[in-house]
N, CA, C and O of each residue as an XYZ file, in Angstrom:
616
protein
N     -51.767    -93.837    -97.333
C     -51.296    -95.038    -96.588
C     -51.000    -96.129    -97.569
O     -51.813    -96.481    -98.424
N     -49.799    -96.660    -97.417
C     -49.430    -97.808    -98.301
C     -50.106    -99.088    -97.804
O     -50.466    -99.291    -96.645
N     -50.230    -99.933    -98.855
C     -50.763   -101.256    -98.559
C     -49.708   -102.148    -97.853
O     -48.509   -101.885    -97.938
N     -50.163   -103.170    -97.182
C     -49.274   -104.119    -96.699
C     -50.024   -105.448    -96.598
O     -50.593   -105.804    -95.567
N     -49.991   -106.174    -97.749
C     -50.728   -107.363    -97.805
C     -50.087   -108.532    -97.083
O     -50.766   -109.423    -96.573
N     -48.787   -108.507    -97.054
C     -48.053   -109.520    -96.291
C     -46.757   -108.972    -95.772
O     -46.185   -108.079    -96.397
N     -46.291   -109.438    -94.715
C     -44.936   -108.989    -94.285
C     -44.180   -110.138    -93.759
O     -44.551   -110.729    -92.745
N     -43.100   -110.476    -94.440
C     -42.235   -111.644    -94.189
C     -40.816   -111.258    -94.097
O     -40.402   -110.278    -94.717
N     -40.050   -111.979    -93.355
C     -38.590   -111.838    -93.152
C     -37.959   -113.177    -92.967
O     -37.615   -113.576    -91.854
N     -37.802   -113.904    -94.122
C     -37.219   -115.231    -93.961
C     -35.685   -115.157    -93.724
O     -35.022   -114.276    -94.272
N     -35.181   -115.991    -92.990
C     -33.745   -116.070    -92.758
C     -33.084   -116.933    -93.882
O     -33.756   -117.759    -94.500
N     -31.772   -116.732    -94.136
C     -31.106   -117.596    -94.989
C     -31.297   -119.002    -94.605
O     -31.458   -119.855    -95.477
N     -31.290   -119.287    -93.389
C     -31.384   -120.696    -92.876
C     -32.760   -121.259    -93.172
O     -32.851   -122.444    -93.494
N     -33.781   -120.533    -93.091
C     -35.192   -120.976    -93.465
C     -35.239   -121.380    -94.949
O     -35.724   -122.442    -95.340
N     -34.678   -120.415    -95.762
C     -34.726   -120.700    -97.179
C     -33.804   -121.885    -97.561
O     -34.171   -122.656    -98.446
N     -32.667   -122.052    -96.952
C     -31.890   -123.118    -97.103
C     -32.553   -124.462    -96.639
O     -32.349   -125.488    -97.289
N     -33.238   -124.464    -95.670
C     -34.061   -125.626    -95.097
C     -35.154   -126.042    -95.987
O     -35.469   -127.221    -96.150
N     -35.822   -124.869    -96.657
C     -36.917   -125.237    -97.648
C     -36.302   -125.847    -98.928
O     -36.865   -126.778    -99.504
N     -35.226   -125.351    -99.336
C     -34.573   -125.878   -100.526
C     -34.029   -127.307   -100.274
O     -34.106   -128.143   -101.174
N     -33.497   -127.599    -99.108
C     -33.149   -128.952    -98.690
C     -34.299   -129.870    -98.685
O     -34.200   -131.017    -99.120
N     -35.411   -129.377    -98.191
C     -36.703   -130.150    -98.157
C     -37.137   -130.505    -99.593
O     -37.570   -131.624    -99.865
N     -37.020   -129.611   -100.422
C     -37.402   -129.826   -101.806
C     -36.425   -130.806   -102.512
O     -36.810   -131.594   -103.376
N     -35.238   -130.717   -102.125
C     -34.237   -131.680   -102.593
C     -34.653   -133.163   -102.200
O     -34.608   -134.116   -102.978
N     -35.060   -133.213   -100.887
C     -35.300   -134.494   -100.284
C     -36.617   -135.061   -101.116
O     -36.699   -136.255   -101.406
N     -37.508   -134.223   -101.428
C     -38.745   -134.549   -102.152
C     -38.252   -135.173   -103.436
O     -38.658   -136.285   -103.774
N     -37.345   -134.453   -104.195
C     -36.953   -134.997   -105.461
C     -36.088   -136.207   -105.277
O     -36.087   -137.036   -106.187
N     -35.391   -136.401   -104.269
C     -34.637   -137.650   -104.137
C     -35.620   -138.761   -103.696
O     -35.317   -139.916   -103.994
N     -36.713   -138.541   -103.050
C     -37.672   -139.523   -102.631
C     -38.538   -139.964   -103.716
O     -39.274   -140.936   -103.546
N     -38.506   -139.244   -104.961
C     -39.350   -139.646   -105.979
C     -38.533   -139.884   -107.277
O     -38.666   -139.154   -108.259
N     -37.703   -140.911   -107.240
C     -36.720   -141.193   -108.506
C     -37.633   -141.465   -109.551
O     -38.774   -141.867   -109.321
N     -37.171   -141.258   -110.738
C     -37.869   -141.727   -111.964
C     -38.863   -140.660   -112.528
O     -39.456   -140.867   -113.586
N     -39.036   -139.502   -111.794
C     -39.833   -138.459   -112.451
C     -39.189   -137.959   -113.673
O     -37.973   -137.775   -113.717
N     -39.993   -137.728   -114.695
C     -39.486   -137.321   -115.962
C     -39.796   -135.882   -116.252
O     -40.638   -135.286   -115.579
N     -39.139   -135.300   -117.238
C     -39.449   -133.925   -117.759
C     -39.656   -134.184   -119.215
O     -38.955   -134.942   -119.885
N     -40.726   -133.459   -119.674
C     -41.040   -133.590   -121.128
C     -40.860   -132.133   -121.734
O     -40.947   -131.138   -121.014
N     -40.620   -132.066   -123.011
C     -40.549   -130.846   -123.703
C     -42.098   -130.248   -123.837
O     -43.102   -130.947   -123.706
N     -42.101   -129.054   -124.077
C     -43.530   -128.363   -123.992
C     -44.486   -128.998   -124.962
O     -45.666   -129.124   -124.632
N     -44.051   -129.415   -126.159
C     -44.883   -129.978   -127.107
C     -45.214   -131.461   -126.946
O     -46.158   -131.944   -127.572
N     -44.461   -132.193   -126.124
C     -44.491   -133.637   -125.923
C     -46.013   -134.026   -125.498
O     -46.486   -135.079   -125.926
N     -46.698   -133.266   -124.744
C     -47.954   -133.680   -124.313
C     -49.054   -133.527   -125.322
O     -50.155   -134.051   -125.153
N     -48.770   -132.855   -126.302
C     -49.853   -132.599   -127.356
C     -50.580   -133.880   -127.858
O     -51.810   -133.939   -127.871
N     -49.800   -134.883   -128.263
C     -50.436   -136.017   -128.848
C     -50.834   -137.130   -127.875
O     -51.389   -138.163   -128.251
N     -50.505   -136.849   -126.550
C     -50.734   -137.938   -125.620
C     -52.251   -138.057   -125.245
O     -52.944   -137.042   -125.189
N     -52.729   -139.216   -125.005
C     -54.028   -139.351   -124.353
C     -53.788   -139.249   -122.856
O     -52.940   -139.967   -122.328
N     -54.462   -138.435   -122.201
C     -54.413   -138.210   -120.811
C     -55.480   -138.925   -119.891
O     -56.656   -138.931   -120.255
N     -55.108   -139.518   -118.726
C     -55.992   -140.019   -117.885
C     -56.594   -139.025   -116.989
O     -56.106   -138.831   -115.876
N     -57.756   -138.303   -117.456
C     -58.299   -137.254   -116.692
C     -59.437   -137.877   -115.886
O     -59.587   -139.099   -115.893
N     -60.261   -137.052   -115.174
C     -61.347   -137.490   -114.299
C     -62.329   -138.217   -115.153
O     -62.887   -139.197   -114.659
N     -62.619   -137.843   -116.429
C     -63.615   -138.379   -117.033
C     -63.166   -139.751   -117.639
O     -63.987   -140.651   -117.815
N     -61.982   -139.873   -117.921
C     -61.324   -141.099   -118.498
C     -61.077   -142.194   -117.450
O     -61.091   -143.381   -117.777
N     -60.854   -141.799   -116.213
C     -60.445   -142.657   -115.163
C     -61.390   -143.931   -114.984
O     -60.914   -145.065   -114.957
N     -62.676   -143.692   -114.872
C     -63.545   -144.886   -114.718
C     -63.469   -145.824   -115.895
O     -63.529   -147.041   -115.717
N     -63.338   -145.285   -117.111
C     -63.231   -146.115   -118.304
C     -62.016   -146.977   -118.239
O     -62.062   -148.187   -118.462
N     -60.885   -146.305   -117.919
C     -59.503   -147.098   -117.820
C     -59.565   -148.153   -116.731
O     -59.212   -149.314   -116.937
N     -60.004   -147.737   -115.617
C     -60.043   -148.626   -114.531
C     -60.858   -149.885   -114.777
O     -60.447   -150.997   -114.444
N     -62.074   -149.666   -115.395
C     -62.993   -150.808   -115.539
C     -62.442   -151.619   -116.646
O     -62.547   -152.844   -116.571
N     -61.830   -151.034   -117.731
C     -61.223   -151.828   -118.850
C     -60.124   -152.748   -118.284
O     -60.047   -153.937   -118.593
N     -59.257   -152.113   -117.417
C     -58.102   -152.976   -116.802
C     -58.636   -154.041   -116.078
O     -58.110   -155.147   -116.202
N     -59.702   -153.873   -115.260
C     -60.321   -154.941   -114.516
C     -60.872   -156.008   -115.450
O     -60.624   -157.186   -115.191
N     -61.604   -155.686   -116.523
C     -62.167   -156.594   -117.425
C     -60.978   -157.513   -118.099
O     -61.062   -158.734   -118.232
N     -59.997   -156.808   -118.450
C     -58.769   -157.397   -119.108
C     -58.105   -158.477   -118.089
O     -57.728   -159.597   -118.433
N     -58.034   -157.974   -116.855
C     -57.353   -158.884   -115.836
C     -58.276   -160.104   -115.518
O     -57.759   -161.175   -115.199
N     -59.559   -159.973   -115.595
C     -60.540   -161.047   -115.357
C     -60.703   -161.983   -116.539
O     -61.193   -163.104   -116.407
N     -60.276   -161.488   -117.714
C     -60.461   -162.270   -118.982
C     -59.014   -162.283   -119.752
O     -58.827   -161.662   -120.798
N     -58.164   -162.955   -119.194
C     -56.804   -162.874   -119.828
C     -56.724   -163.585   -121.192
O     -55.805   -163.329   -121.969
N     -57.643   -164.436   -121.467
C     -57.748   -165.060   -122.763
C     -57.851   -164.228   -123.970
O     -57.454   -164.631   -125.063
N     -58.430   -162.961   -123.767
C     -58.633   -162.096   -124.872
C     -57.588   -161.049   -125.004
O     -57.632   -160.207   -125.901
N     -56.605   -161.103   -124.068
C     -55.544   -160.173   -124.105
C     -54.375   -160.662   -124.935
O     -53.733   -161.659   -124.602
N     -54.090   -159.916   -126.075
C     -52.908   -160.290   -126.951
C     -51.623   -160.104   -126.129
O     -51.581   -159.280   -125.215
N     -50.602   -160.855   -126.453
C     -49.343   -160.770   -125.805
C     -48.714   -159.307   -125.860
O     -47.990   -158.933   -124.938
N     -48.974   -158.541   -126.872
C     -48.482   -157.210   -127.104
C     -49.152   -156.131   -126.096
O     -48.667   -155.005   -125.982
N     -50.175   -156.499   -125.451
C     -50.867   -155.668   -124.514
C     -50.414   -155.951   -123.063
O     -50.785   -156.946   -122.439
N     -49.639   -155.067   -122.605
C     -49.024   -155.348   -121.219
C     -49.958   -154.706   -120.148
O     -49.833   -153.532   -119.798
N     -50.903   -155.553   -119.652
C     -51.946   -155.078   -118.709
C     -51.198   -155.000   -117.309
O     -51.566   -154.126   -116.524
N     -50.271   -155.776   -116.984
C     -49.532   -155.768   -115.668
C     -48.807   -154.389   -115.662
O     -48.883   -153.666   -114.668
N     -48.174   -154.060   -116.658
C     -47.509   -152.642   -116.644
C     -48.495   -151.576   -116.488
O     -48.272   -150.632   -115.730
N     -49.577   -151.674   -117.167
C     -50.568   -150.601   -117.090
C     -51.190   -150.537   -115.620
O     -51.570   -149.480   -115.116
N     -51.253   -151.749   -115.000
C     -51.780   -151.701   -113.628
C     -50.736   -151.009   -112.692
O     -51.113   -150.274   -111.779
N     -49.478   -151.247   -112.927
C     -48.428   -150.654   -112.084
C     -48.391   -149.145   -112.385
O     -48.204   -148.340   -111.473
N     -48.568   -148.760   -113.665
C     -48.710   -147.322   -113.908
C     -49.865   -146.743   -113.194
O     -49.728   -145.662   -112.622
N     -50.976   -147.362   -113.180
C     -52.196   -146.852   -112.450
C     -51.938   -146.689   -111.011
O     -52.353   -145.721   -110.374
N     -51.241   -147.659   -110.501
C     -50.944   -147.569   -109.032
C     -49.969   -146.421   -108.697
O     -50.150   -145.736   -107.691
N     -48.959   -146.215   -109.518
C     -48.131   -145.049   -109.308
C     -48.871   -143.771   -109.524
O     -48.681   -142.777   -108.823
N     -49.720   -143.823   -110.515
C     -50.585   -142.576   -110.755
C     -51.337   -142.235   -109.509
O     -51.336   -141.085   -109.070
N     -51.998   -143.242   -108.918
C     -52.734   -142.972   -107.695
C     -51.961   -142.625   -106.529
O     -52.459   -141.942   -105.634
N     -50.705   -143.076   -106.476
C     -49.799   -142.672   -105.274
C     -49.240   -141.170   -105.507
O     -49.021   -140.419   -104.557
N     -49.047   -140.830   -106.743
C     -48.485   -139.515   -107.046
C     -49.559   -138.373   -107.039
O     -49.223   -137.207   -106.832
N     -50.724   -138.698   -107.246
C     -51.792   -137.690   -107.299
C     -51.895   -136.834   -106.050
O     -51.958   -135.611   -106.173
N     -51.917   -137.420   -104.831
C     -51.940   -136.531   -103.665
C     -50.703   -135.691   -103.461
O     -50.746   -134.603   -102.886
N     -49.602   -136.225   -103.946
C     -48.269   -135.454   -103.814
C     -48.439   -134.188   -104.749
O     -48.177   -133.057   -104.342
N     -48.883   -134.444   -105.997
C     -49.095   -133.362   -106.828
C     -50.075   -132.260   -106.247
O     -49.812   -131.058   -106.296
N     -51.160   -132.753   -105.725
C     -52.185   -131.865   -105.173
C     -51.556   -130.940   -104.042
O     -51.830   -129.746   -103.923
N     -50.706   -131.622   -103.255
C     -50.086   -130.894   -102.152
C     -49.055   -129.856   -102.680
O     -48.965   -128.725   -102.202
N     -48.312   -130.302   -103.662
C     -47.347   -129.455   -104.281
C     -48.020   -128.272   -105.030
O     -47.506   -127.155   -104.971
N     -49.145   -128.492   -105.724
C     -49.834   -127.405   -106.346
C     -50.374   -126.502   -105.402
O     -50.391   -125.303   -105.679
N     -50.829   -126.924   -104.299
C     -51.403   -126.094   -103.239
C     -50.247   -125.168   -102.669
O     -50.413   -123.960   -102.507
N     -49.104   -125.805   -102.389
C     -47.949   -125.046   -101.944
C     -47.499   -124.071   -102.957
O     -47.214   -122.927   -102.602
N     -47.408   -124.465   -104.290
C     -46.985   -123.621   -105.330
C     -47.962   -122.342   -105.462
O     -47.527   -121.209   -105.667
N     -49.227   -122.628   -105.334
C     -50.190   -121.552   -105.393
C     -50.023   -120.583   -104.303
O     -50.160   -119.379   -104.519
N     -49.702   -121.098   -103.016
C     -49.534   -120.228   -101.915
C     -48.326   -119.338   -102.058
O     -48.371   -118.144   -101.765
N     -47.173   -119.981   -102.544
C     -45.945   -119.292   -102.741
C     -46.199   -118.231   -103.815
O     -45.807   -117.073   -103.670
N     -46.886   -118.669   -104.931
C     -47.072   -117.630   -106.020
C     -47.879   -116.479   -105.488
O     -47.534   -115.317   -105.704
N     -48.929   -116.784   -104.806
C     -49.791   -115.681   -104.173
C     -49.061   -114.841   -103.252
O     -49.340   -113.646   -103.157
N     -48.093   -115.410   -102.528
C     -47.334   -114.583   -101.548
C     -46.319   -113.781   -102.365
O     -46.073   -112.627   -102.015
N     -45.778   -114.260   -103.320
C     -44.899   -113.432   -104.247
C     -45.654   -112.220   -104.825
O     -45.180   -111.084   -104.844
N     -46.866   -112.558   -105.295
C     -47.600   -111.497   -105.855
C     -47.934   -110.364   -104.881
O     -47.906   -109.181   -105.218
N     -48.256   -110.800   -103.633
C     -48.629   -109.861   -102.607
C     -47.415   -109.061   -102.185
O     -47.542   -107.861   -101.944
N     -46.270   -109.657   -102.086
C     -45.064   -109.021   -101.760
C     -44.590   -107.973   -102.814
O     -44.159   -106.857   -102.522
N     -44.727   -108.491   -104.124
C     -44.407   -107.548   -105.173
C     -45.298   -106.361   -105.301
O     -44.920   -105.243   -105.651
N     -46.614   -106.729   -104.962
C     -47.678   -105.576   -104.914
C     -47.328   -104.555   -103.830
O     -47.392   -103.345   -104.047
N     -46.984   -105.039   -102.739
C     -46.488   -104.207   -101.611
C     -45.391   -103.291   -101.967
O     -45.387   -102.095   -101.675
N     -44.402   -103.944   -102.651
C     -43.254   -103.106   -103.085
C     -43.543   -102.059   -104.195
O     -43.061   -100.927   -104.167
N     -44.360   -102.515   -105.168
C     -44.847   -101.665   -106.209
C     -45.616   -100.407   -105.681
O     -45.385    -99.282   -106.124
N     -46.554   -100.665   -104.699
C     -47.346    -99.698   -104.111
C     -46.464    -98.590   -103.485
O     -46.714    -97.401   -103.687
N     -45.462    -98.990   -102.746
C     -44.494    -98.042   -102.104
C     -43.696    -97.327   -103.169
O     -43.524    -96.110   -103.104
N     -43.215    -98.051   -104.128
C     -42.464    -97.482   -105.283
C     -43.178    -96.454   -106.013
O     -42.640    -95.377   -106.270
N     -44.475    -96.760   -106.394
C     -45.210    -95.727   -107.089
C     -45.562    -94.587   -106.215
O     -45.541    -93.457   -106.704
N     -45.883    -94.759   -104.976
C     -46.100    -93.617   -104.062
C     -44.835    -92.758   -103.981
O     -44.873    -91.535   -104.113
N     -43.696    -93.465   -103.753
C     -42.387    -92.744   -103.762
C     -42.032    -91.990   -105.076
O     -41.546    -90.859   -105.092
N     -42.304    -92.681   -106.101
C     -42.127    -91.943   -107.430
C     -42.964    -90.697   -107.573
O     -42.491    -89.708   -108.134
N     -44.291    -90.707   -107.046
C     -45.066    -89.532   -107.083
C     -44.498    -88.460   -106.223
O     -44.626    -87.285   -106.566
N     -43.843    -88.806   -105.064
C     -43.236    -87.805   -104.233
C     -41.975    -87.296   -104.838
O     -41.644    -86.129   -104.626
N     -41.211    -88.120   -105.611
C     -40.091    -87.584   -106.316
C     -40.509    -86.619   -107.411
O     -39.838    -85.616   -107.648
N     -41.581    -86.909   -108.058
C     -42.121    -86.029   -109.134
C     -42.643    -84.730   -108.449
O     -42.504    -83.669   -109.056
N     -43.224    -84.747   -107.249
C     -43.618    -83.512   -106.672
C     -42.583    -82.627   -106.098
O     -42.656    -81.404   -106.219
N     -41.595    -83.236   -105.458
C     -40.649    -82.382   -104.728
C     -39.233    -82.823   -105.056
O     -38.299    -82.357   -104.404
N     -39.048    -83.603   -105.926
C     -37.657    -84.070   -106.273
C     -36.805    -82.983   -106.752
O     -35.645    -82.874   -106.357
N     -37.371    -82.117   -107.646
C     -36.564    -80.963   -108.196
C     -35.830    -80.178   -107.078
O     -34.651    -79.843   -107.192
N     -36.576    -79.907   -106.011
C     -36.107    -79.096   -104.919
C     -34.886    -79.783   -104.140
O     -34.143    -79.160   -103.381
N     -34.783    -81.102   -104.417
C     -33.738    -81.888   -103.728
C     -32.757    -82.372   -104.626
O     -31.967    -83.234   -104.241
N     -32.709    -81.885   -105.870
C     -31.737    -82.259   -106.904
C     -31.909    -83.645   -107.498
O     -30.947    -84.329   -107.848
N     -33.190    -84.037   -107.599
C     -33.572    -85.473   -108.042
C     -34.124    -85.513   -109.370
O     -34.690    -86.513   -109.811
N     -33.954    -84.323   -110.088
C     -34.574    -84.280   -111.430
C     -34.087    -85.300   -112.365
O     -34.903    -85.883   -113.077
N     -32.789    -85.581   -112.434
C     -32.193    -86.533   -113.317
C     -32.645    -87.926   -112.895
O     -32.880    -88.764   -113.766
N     -32.770    -88.197   -111.681
C     -33.215    -89.556   -111.254
C     -34.700    -89.667   -111.544
O     -35.149    -90.752   -111.913
N     -35.495    -88.603   -111.397
C     -36.910    -88.728   -111.850
C     -37.011    -89.021   -113.283
O     -37.848    -89.831   -113.680
N     -36.200    -88.407   -114.100
C     -36.296    -88.712   -115.602
C     -35.866    -90.119   -115.791
O     -36.549    -90.786   -116.569
N     -34.884    -90.668   -115.232
C     -34.467    -92.055   -115.366
C     -35.624    -93.001   -114.947
O     -35.948    -93.936   -115.679
N     -36.248    -92.755   -113.763
C     -37.333    -93.499   -113.292
C     -38.609    -93.431   -114.235
O     -39.401    -94.372   -114.309
N     -38.745    -92.301   -114.920
C     -39.943    -92.109   -115.755
C     -39.875    -93.156   -116.918
O     -40.931    -93.495   -117.452
N     -38.744    -93.659   -117.316
C     -38.710    -94.725   -118.251
C     -39.622    -95.932   -118.075
O     -39.976    -96.638   -119.019
N     -39.972    -96.119   -116.839
C     -40.862    -97.214   -116.512
C     -42.211    -96.958   -117.155
O     -42.934    -97.901   -117.473
N     -42.554    -95.708   -117.349
C     -43.879    -95.368   -117.888
C     -43.846    -95.028   -119.387
O     -44.886    -94.656   -119.930
N     -42.772    -95.130   -120.037
C     -42.672    -94.785   -121.464
C     -43.572    -95.697   -122.207
O     -43.576    -96.911   -122.002
N     -44.294    -95.140   -123.024
C     -45.199    -95.886   -123.930
C     -44.533    -96.248   -125.230
O     -43.972    -95.380   -125.899
N     -44.583    -97.556   -125.620
C     -44.103    -97.889   -126.803
C     -45.082    -97.943   -127.917
O     -46.219    -98.356   -127.684
N     -44.752    -97.576   -129.061
C     -45.857    -97.564   -130.109
C     -45.991    -98.941   -130.625
O     -45.001    -99.640   -130.842
N     -47.261    -99.358   -130.835
C     -47.501   -100.642   -131.514
C     -47.472   -100.472   -132.997
O     -47.877    -99.437   -133.526
N     -47.008   -101.452   -133.649
C     -46.932   -101.384   -135.130
C     -48.401   -101.670   -135.554
O     -49.051   -102.567   -135.018
N     -48.891   -100.886   -136.524
C     -50.143   -101.026   -137.009
C     -49.981   -102.149   -138.089
O     -49.096   -102.160   -138.944
N     -50.901   -103.033   -137.940
C     -50.945   -104.122   -138.890
C     -51.289   -103.604   -140.360
O     -52.291   -102.923   -140.578
N     -50.451   -103.950   -141.277
C     -50.633   -103.549   -142.532
C     -51.582   -104.557   -143.294
O     -51.381   -105.769   -143.215
N     -52.560   -104.057   -143.992
C     -53.527   -104.920   -144.709
C     -52.710   -105.760   -145.696
O     -51.768   -105.273   -146.319
N     -53.099   -107.044   -145.821
C     -52.353   -108.034   -146.727
C     -52.893   -107.793   -148.147
O     -52.465   -108.459   -149.090
């Protein structure tokens, strides 16, 4: 018996509606940036442990403007923190949706592979009697083992 973790049949209209909704989200959030993969390495990030420190420091600086040098833009940092707080629930919702889409794709792919593997076994068992030997050989390439290069001692 084949597995069936999920069974879906989306229409082209449903997919188009989802893509339009994603486009609306992108349009509703102008100014989002994209960084190269290595750009984050040197950045100090505002994580859960750092947030209380950063928030309290901004409060102290706002309450004591006399100690703030002109080069330190506390007002801009406050705006950045407000945008951070507004975007965080959006990210959480998008991550939840992304996880569900990813899990659904994994389940759909697993269902397909389960049937494909069962079908391949049937082709191996009785394919020759039905003239499917060449197809079986072609399909067997999926299971061809590649040799790993043995690391040479330096």
